[in-house]
C-alpha positions as CSV (number, residue, x, y, z in Angstrom):
1,Q,-12.0,-10.2,-2.7
2,V,-13.0,-6.7,-0.8
3,Q,-10.7,-4.1,-2.4
4,L,-10.3,-0.7,-0.8
5,V,-8.2,2.0,-2.9
6,E,-7.3,5.5,-1.1
7,S,-5.7,8.6,-3.4
8,G,-5.6,11.8,-3.4
9,G,-2.8,12.3,-0.8
10,G,0.6,14.6,-1.6
11,L,2.8,17.2,0.2
12,V,0.7,20.2,0.8
13,Q,1.8,23.8,3.0
14,S,0.1,24.3,6.3
15,G,-3.5,25.9,6.3
16,G,-4.4,24.2,2.5
17,S,-6.4,21.2,1.5
18,L,-7.0,18.0,0.3
19,R,-9.4,15.3,-0.7
20,L,-8.6,12.1,-0.5
21,S,-10.6,9.4,-2.4
22,C,-11.4,5.8,-1.0
23,A,-12.6,3.8,-3.9
24,A,-14.6,0.9,-3.0
25,S,-14.8,-2.2,-5.1
26,G,-18.9,-3.2,-5.3
27,N,-21.3,-1.0,-3.6
28,T,-20.7,0.8,-0.7
29,L,-23.8,0.6,0.5
30,D,-23.0,-3.1,1.2
31,Y,-21.1,-1.4,4.4
32,H,-22.2,-0.5,7.6
33,N,-19.8,2.2,7.9
34,I,-16.3,3.5,5.9
35,A,-14.1,5.3,8.0
36,W,-10.8,6.9,7.2
37,F,-7.9,6.7,9.6
38,R,-4.1,7.9,10.2
39,Q,-1.1,6.9,11.8
40,A,2.0,9.1,11.5
41,P,5.5,7.9,12.3
42,G,6.2,6.7,15.6
43,K,2.0,6.7,16.7
44,E,-1.4,4.4,17.2
45,R,-3.1,4.3,14.6
46,E,-5.8,7.2,15.2
47,G,-9.7,7.2,13.8
48,V,-10.3,10.0,12.0
49,S,-13.5,9.8,11.0
50,S,-16.2,7.5,10.1
51,I,-19.5,7.4,7.5
52,R,-22.9,5.3,8.2
53,S,-25.5,5.5,5.7
54,S,-29.4,4.2,5.7
55,D,-29.8,1.2,4.7
56,D,-31.1,3.5,1.3
57,G,-28.3,5.7,1.0
58,S,-30.5,8.8,1.5
59,D,-29.2,9.6,4.7
60,S,-25.8,9.8,6.7
61,T,-24.3,10.4,9.5
62,T,-20.7,11.3,10.6
63,Y,-18.3,10.8,13.4
64,Y,-15.2,12.9,13.5
65,A,-12.3,12.9,15.9
66,D,-12.1,16.1,18.3
67,S,-8.7,17.2,16.7
68,V,-10.3,17.0,12.9
69,K,-14.1,18.6,13.6
70,G,-14.8,22.0,11.7
71,R,-11.7,20.9,9.3
72,F,-12.5,17.2,7.7
73,T,-15.7,16.5,6.1
74,V,-16.6,12.9,5.2
75,S,-18.7,11.9,2.6
76,R,-19.3,9.6,0.0
77,D,-20.9,8.8,-3.5
78,N,-22.7,5.8,-3.6
79,A,-23.0,5.8,-7.7
80,K,-19.4,5.9,-7.6
81,N,-18.5,3.4,-4.7
82,T,-16.6,6.4,-3.7
83,V,-16.5,7.5,-0.1
84,Y,-14.1,10.9,0.2
85,L,-12.0,13.0,3.4
86,Q,-12.0,16.7,2.8
87,M,-9.1,18.2,4.6
88,N,-9.1,22.0,5.3
89,S,-6.9,24.2,7.3
90,L,-4.1,21.9,7.4
91,K,-2.0,21.3,10.2
92,P,1.9,19.5,10.4
93,E,0.5,17.1,13.3
94,D,-2.2,15.9,9.8
95,T,0.9,14.5,7.7
96,A,0.5,10.7,8.1
97,V,-0.5,7.8,6.3
98,Y,-4.1,7.8,5.6
99,Y,-6.1,5.0,5.2
100,C,-10.0,3.9,4.3
101,A,-11.1,0.7,6.3
102,A,-15.3,-0.6,6.0
103,A,-16.9,-2.8,8.7
104,H,-19.1,-4.7,6.9
105,R,-21.9,-5.2,9.8
106,P,-22.9,-3.2,13.2
107,S,-21.0,-3.6,16.4
108,L,-22.2,-3.1,19.5
109,I,-18.7,-3.3,21.2
110,Y,-16.8,-1.1,18.8
111,G,-17.0,2.5,18.6
112,F,-16.6,3.8,15.2
113,L,-13.5,5.2,15.5
114,D,-12.1,1.6,17.3
115,G,-9.8,0.5,14.0
116,R,-11.4,-3.1,15.5
117,R,-15.1,-2.7,14.2
118,Y,-13.1,-3.3,10.4
119,D,-12.9,-6.1,8.2
120,Y,-11.0,-4.8,5.3
121,W,-8.3,-1.9,4.5
122,G,-6.8,-0.1,1.9
123,Q,-3.1,0.4,1.6
124,G,-2.6,3.9,2.8
125,T,-1.8,7.1,1.2
126,Q,1.0,9.6,2.5
127,V,-0.3,13.4,3.5
128,T,2.3,15.3,4.2
129,V,1.8,18.8,5.8
130,S,5.0,21.3,5.6
131,S,5.1,24.4,7.7
């Protein structure tokens, strides 16, 4: 059974940084791509970032929501089966529960930041940014 476990959330002041981790069961190269989503209270889930590796893992393509471009960086360590989300210059509006998600197959229908693309989800980790 596929498991995705997020960690690294917490409370940080505005302008601070956090690094989230998503540990995946099995080989991360088995997933077509892995993404981060977030959901704030009373708001819809939002795609934050996604990373897709080449078949041999030697190269990656990344995607970001406009709201986090230039501040967040997604990366993956295939040897550790882990995907990271480095979040810098955090703002109060970044406060949310952050989830990682994995897709086994490519999709011609749903974009990389569309939750419908993904097959597996983690339980989430809370990120709170104080002003």
